Backbone as CSV, one residue per row, in Angstrom:
resi,resn,N_x,N_y,N_z,CA_x,CA_y,CA_z,C_x,C_y,C_z
1,MET,111.486,101.493,70.537,111.298,102.753,71.256,109.942,103.352,70.941
2,ARG,109.469,103.160,69.757,108.175,103.719,69.375,107.046,103.146,70.218
3,ARG,107.099,101.862,70.536,106.063,101.256,71.356,106.047,101.858,72.759
4,LEU,107.219,102.138,73.301,107.297,102.723,74.635,106.620,104.085,74.665
5,SER,106.871,104.928,73.668,106.249,106.248,73.660,104.730,106.136,73.531
6,THR,104.241,105.171,72.759,102.805,104.965,72.646,102.221,104.536,73.981
7,LEU,102.920,103.649,74.672,102.470,103.192,75.978,102.414,104.344,76.966
8,VAL,103.422,105.206,76.956,103.441,106.347,77.868,102.272,107.267,77.583
9,VAL,101.981,107.525,76.323,100.848,108.378,75.960,99.542,107.755,76.441
10,LEU,99.374,106.446,76.253,98.158,105.777,76.712,98.042,105.850,78.232
11,MET,99.143,105.691,78.930,99.117,105.780,80.387,98.731,107.188,80.820
12,LEU,99.252,108.196,80.157,98.913,109.568,80.504,97.442,109.851,80.218
13,LEU,96.931,109.357,79.111,95.521,109.552,78.800,94.642,108.840,79.823
14,SER,95.023,107.647,80.230,94.250,106.922,81.238,94.249,107.658,82.557
15,ALA,95.369,108.222,82.928,95.471,108.909,84.217,94.576,110.141,84.262
16,THR,94.366,110.784,83.128,93.562,111.994,83.133,92.080,111.705,83.332
17,THR,91.635,110.458,83.115,90.231,110.147,83.285,89.884,109.824,84.732
18,LEU,90.878,109.628,85.589,90.629,109.325,86.990,90.352,110.603,87.765
19,ALA,89.729,110.429,88.925,89.475,111.573,89.795,90.798,112.186,90.228
20,ALA,90.829,113.476,90.341,92.061,114.162,90.742,92.367,113.854,92.202
21,PRO,93.606,113.468,92.501,93.955,113.214,93.894,94.075,114.526,94.672
22,THR,93.991,114.414,95.979,94.213,115.554,96.857,95.710,115.649,97.111
23,VAL,96.275,116.839,96.982,97.715,117.025,97.146,97.960,118.036,98.257
24,ALA,98.920,117.712,99.136,99.314,118.628,100.213,100.831,118.649,100.281
25,ALA,101.408,119.801,100.572,102.863,119.918,100.674,103.222,120.868,101.807
26,THR,104.247,120.488,102.551,104.798,121.354,103.591,106.312,121.295,103.478
27,ASP,106.982,121.917,104.414,108.443,121.883,104.382,108.999,120.520,104.809
28,SER,108.160,119.642,105.380,108.692,118.352,105.824,108.039,117.135,105.153
29,TYR,107.118,117.334,104.212,106.546,116.221,103.464,105.667,116.735,102.326
30,ASN,105.431,115.848,101.374,104.409,116.017,100.348,103.456,114.846,100.517
31,ALA,102.191,115.042,100.234,101.219,113.964,100.323,100.289,114.012,99.126
32,VAL,100.066,112.849,98.529,99.094,112.696,97.462,98.096,111.656,97.956
33,ALA,96.825,112.034,98.026,95.803,111.153,98.583,94.674,110.951,97.588
34,TYR,94.165,109.730,97.554,92.990,109.446,96.745,92.201,108.310,97.381
35,PHE,90.947,108.201,96.971,90.061,107.186,97.519,90.117,105.918,96.682
36,THR,89.973,104.789,97.358,89.900,103.486,96.717,88.831,102.669,97.437
37,SER,88.325,101.658,96.767,87.284,100.824,97.388,87.868,99.670,98.186
38,GLY,89.176,99.483,98.130,89.786,98.401,98.895,91.261,98.267,98.611
39,LEU,91.877,97.351,99.329,93.309,97.096,99.211,93.557,95.605,99.062
40,ILE,94.594,95.263,98.324,95.094,93.894,98.264,96.585,93.979,98.541
41,ASP,97.017,93.318,99.590,98.418,93.358,100.028,98.897,94.794,100.216
42,GLY,98.040,95.648,100.770,98.392,97.028,101.049,98.378,97.962,99.853
43,GLU,97.989,97.454,98.688,97.946,98.264,97.464,96.496,98.545,97.078
44,PRO,96.193,99.769,96.630,94.821,100.100,96.211,94.378,99.255,95.032
45,VAL,93.120,98.816,95.047,92.588,98.024,93.941,92.059,98.903,92.811
46,ASP,91.769,100.165,93.128,91.237,101.089,92.132,91.361,102.506,92.675
47,GLN,90.919,103.442,91.896,90.825,104.838,92.328,89.408,105.278,92.019
48,ILE,88.679,105.714,93.061,87.269,106.043,92.873,87.011,107.520,93.146
49,ASP,85.967,108.051,92.509,85.562,109.425,92.786,84.162,109.489,93.379
50,THR,83.522,108.316,93.550,82.225,108.187,94.209,82.231,106.878,94.975
51,ALA,81.631,106.878,96.156,81.534,105.655,96.953,80.071,105.361,97.237
52,TYR,79.811,104.181,97.784,78.441,103.751,98.086,78.390,103.194,99.501
53,LEU,77.273,103.413,100.172,77.106,102.877,101.518,77.090,101.355,101.522
54,SER,76.859,100.750,100.371,76.803,99.298,100.266,78.182,98.644,100.083
55,GLN,79.221,99.430,99.831,80.530,98.806,99.618,81.191,98.468,100.946
56,ASP,82.137,97.542,100.892,82.789,97.057,102.112,83.561,98.153,102.834
57,TYR,84.350,98.917,102.104,85.186,99.952,102.703,85.255,101.176,101.804
58,ILE,85.468,102.326,102.438,85.852,103.544,101.735,87.225,103.883,102.291
59,VAL,88.240,103.798,101.445,89.619,103.910,101.896,90.259,105.171,101.317
60,LEU,90.903,105.945,102.187,91.737,107.057,101.730,93.168,106.555,101.763
61,TYR,93.789,106.477,100.599,95.166,106.004,100.447,96.068,107.224,100.294
62,VAL,97.146,107.284,101.065,98.032,108.448,101.037,99.455,108.002,100.733
63,ASP,100.039,108.635,99.734,101.437,108.436,99.358,102.209,109.639,99.888
64,TRP,102.977,109.430,100.957,103.770,110.491,101.581,105.155,110.475,100.948
65,ASP,105.691,111.637,100.670,107.006,111.729,100.036,107.788,112.882,100.664
66,LYS,109.086,112.823,100.529,110.008,113.852,101.037,109.864,114.032,102.552
67,MET,109.610,112.919,103.236,109.458,112.970,104.686,110.827,112.975,105.358
68,ARG,110.901,113.671,106.458,112.106,113.614,107.270,112.095,112.293,108.029
69,LEU,113.253,111.833,108.424,113.361,110.561,109.133,113.089,110.782,110.618
70,ARG,111.805,110.949,110.913,111.343,111.167,112.289,109.908,110.649,112.391
71,ALA,109.394,110.592,113.575,108.022,110.136,113.763,107.038,111.267,113.462
72,TYR,105.968,110.934,112.763,104.862,111.848,112.486,103.602,111.228,113.104
73,ARG,102.890,111.988,113.888,101.614,111.524,114.439,100.506,111.954,113.494
74,THR,99.717,110.988,113.038,98.608,111.321,112.149,97.288,110.968,112.820
75,GLU,96.280,111.719,112.451,94.917,111.421,112.874,94.022,111.760,111.702
76,VAL,93.122,110.864,111.393,92.141,111.108,110.340,90.763,111.062,110.979
77,ARG,90.021,112.145,110.782,88.643,112.237,111.272,87.717,112.106,110.076
78,ILE,86.799,111.162,110.169,85.861,110.922,109.079,84.532,111.545,109.476
79,VAL,84.084,112.500,108.653,82.905,113.310,108.967,81.841,113.082,107.902
80,ASP,80.619,112.795,108.350,79.526,112.564,107.392,78.946,113.906,106.925
81,PRO,77.982,113.895,105.992,77.425,115.141,105.454,76.726,116.024,106.489
82,ASN,76.320,115.449,107.620,75.671,116.224,108.676,76.678,116.852,109.635
83,GLY,77.956,116.664,109.375,78.990,117.199,110.254,79.277,116.307,111.455
84,GLU,78.711,115.101,111.473,78.926,114.157,112.572,80.227,113.385,112.362
85,LEU,81.010,113.287,113.415,82.228,112.488,113.390,81.821,111.020,113.479
86,VAL,82.106,110.240,112.434,81.702,108.836,112.419,82.883,107.891,112.574
87,GLY,84.092,108.420,112.477,85.270,107.588,112.635,86.503,108.422,112.914
88,LYS,87.436,107.814,113.636,88.699,108.480,113.924,89.792,107.417,113.935
89,ILE,90.868,107.676,113.214,91.978,106.735,113.117,93.261,107.472,113.477
90,ARG,93.993,106.933,114.428,95.281,107.518,114.815,96.390,106.567,114.423
91,ASN,97.497,107.153,114.011,98.610,106.349,113.530,99.899,107.133,113.737
92,THR,100.999,106.437,113.884,102.306,107.080,113.896,103.084,106.589,112.693
93,ILE,103.555,107.523,111.897,104.367,107.211,110.728,105.824,107.354,111.142
94,LEU,106.612,106.338,110.868,108.042,106.382,111.162,108.786,105.920,109.910
95,PRO,108.986,106.838,108.961,109.592,106.443,107.692,111.076,106.085,107.856
96,SER,111.489,105.035,107.154,112.911,104.662,107.142,113.598,105.233,105.906
97,SER,112.784,105.789,105.023,113.287,106.539,103.867,112.371,107.751,103.751
98,GLY,112.490,108.518,102.706,111.649,109.700,102.558,110.236,109.410,102.109
99,ARG,109.919,108.129,101.831,108.607,107.775,101.292,107.884,106.813,102.225
100,TYR,106.562,106.977,102.307,105.755,106.136,103.185,104.338,106.095,102.640
101,TYR,103.648,104.999,102.829,102.273,104.852,102.359,101.380,104.520,103.545
102,THR,100.231,105.161,103.616,99.265,104.842,104.657,97.882,104.749,104.032
103,TYR,96.984,104.132,104.767,95.597,104.102,104.332,94.714,104.203,105.564
104,TYR,93.581,104.842,105.368,92.623,105.093,106.435,91.259,104.687,105.898
105,TYR,90.612,103.748,106.559,89.371,103.234,105.993,88.195,103.337,106.947
106,TYR,87.031,103.331,106.326,85.769,103.351,107.052,84.870,102.292,106.434
107,ARG,84.206,101.540,107.272,83.255,100.534,106.800,81.855,101.132,106.917
108,PRO,81.264,101.567,105.798,79.943,102.206,105.873,78.840,101.197,106.180
109,SER,77.741,101.718,106.668,76.567,100.883,106.912,75.359,101.562,106.268
110,PRO,74.306,100.812,106.004,73.105,101.413,105.410,72.499,102.514,106.286
111,ALA,72.809,102.513,107.569,72.274,103.543,108.469,73.016,104.875,108.327
112,ASP,74.203,104.869,107.677,74.949,106.106,107.468,74.220,107.014,106.486
113,THR,74.573,108.290,106.504,73.913,109.297,105.676,74.631,109.479,104.340
114,PRO,73.905,109.375,103.224,74.513,109.669,101.929,74.828,111.160,101.818
115,GLY,75.779,111.481,100.965,76.168,112.870,100.740,77.676,112.978,100.670
116,ASP,78.201,114.179,100.815,79.645,114.407,100.730,80.302,114.113,102.073
117,TRP,81.182,113.144,102.067,81.930,112.748,103.257,83.308,113.377,103.189
118,THR,83.856,113.730,104.358,85.155,114.384,104.427,86.086,113.594,105.331
119,TYR,87.282,113.351,104.835,88.349,112.758,105.636,89.304,113.906,105.954
120,GLN,89.347,114.303,107.218,90.212,115.393,107.673,91.518,114.774,108.183
121,VAL,92.625,115.125,107.544,93.915,114.532,107.891,94.734,115.534,108.697
122,TYR,95.121,115.119,109.888,95.952,115.934,110.776,97.322,115.275,110.903
123,VAL,98.357,116.097,110.862,99.724,115.622,111.073,100.316,116.441,112.205
124,ASP,100.772,115.751,113.233,101.346,116.398,114.418,100.410,117.469,114.982
125,GLY,99.110,117.168,114.988,98.114,118.055,115.573,97.621,119.175,114.677
126,ARG,98.187,119.302,113.486,97.764,120.368,112.557,96.959,119.783,111.405
127,ASN,95.945,120.523,110.975,95.149,120.083,109.832,96.016,120.169,108.578
128,ALA,96.388,119.002,108.042,97.267,118.946,106.880,96.488,119.114,105.583
129,PHE,95.375,118.384,105.462,94.523,118.499,104.278,93.219,117.763,104.536
130,GLU,92.265,117.984,103.648,90.992,117.287,103.680,90.736,116.689,102.313
131,ALA,90.133,115.518,102.303,89.732,114.876,101.055,88.244,114.567,101.172
132,GLN,87.512,114.868,100.122,86.062,114.705,100.165,85.616,113.766,99.057
133,ILE,84.601,112.963,99.378,84.057,112.028,98.379,82.537,111.954,98.530
134,PRO,81.801,111.999,97.420,80.359,111.791,97.496,80.078,110.308,97.780
135,VAL,79.211,110.061,98.754,78.824,108.702,99.112,77.332,108.566,98.829
136,LEU,76.999,107.633,97.946,75.611,107.420,97.529,74.983,106.276,98.309
137,ALA,73.659,106.276,98.387,72.943,105.280,99.180,73.077,103.868,98.623
138,ALA,72.914,103.694,97.338,72.957,102.346,96.760,73.670,102.363,95.436
139,GLU,74.230,101.245,95.107,74.984,101.126,93.865,74.072,100.818,92.708
């Protein structure tokens, strides 16, 4: 039992060094979102707090919880530091349980503008939350 408590403490300490996720809650869902540089089999490979225009993808991963068993229409608008819409992703979430995972990605190019990028998440036409990440020119 002593080893388990040590492991839990180490896991908690490790979690505190990561970037804080974006959290949103309503009467019909909770959402925890964070950025990752990629996915393997639908799972995030890491959690990042800075991205680069040279990386393959900038992915916003969202863990939805306490969802009602109905369809949710989502739209994510990806906005660069100049306020320009550079990407838009639409999706319908149809959870079979109260939990669902989604990801929204953008493939940056060297022609994109470095600075703070914003992923605006809309659910059923309403602005649910925004997640922002600094995107640097080169790694």
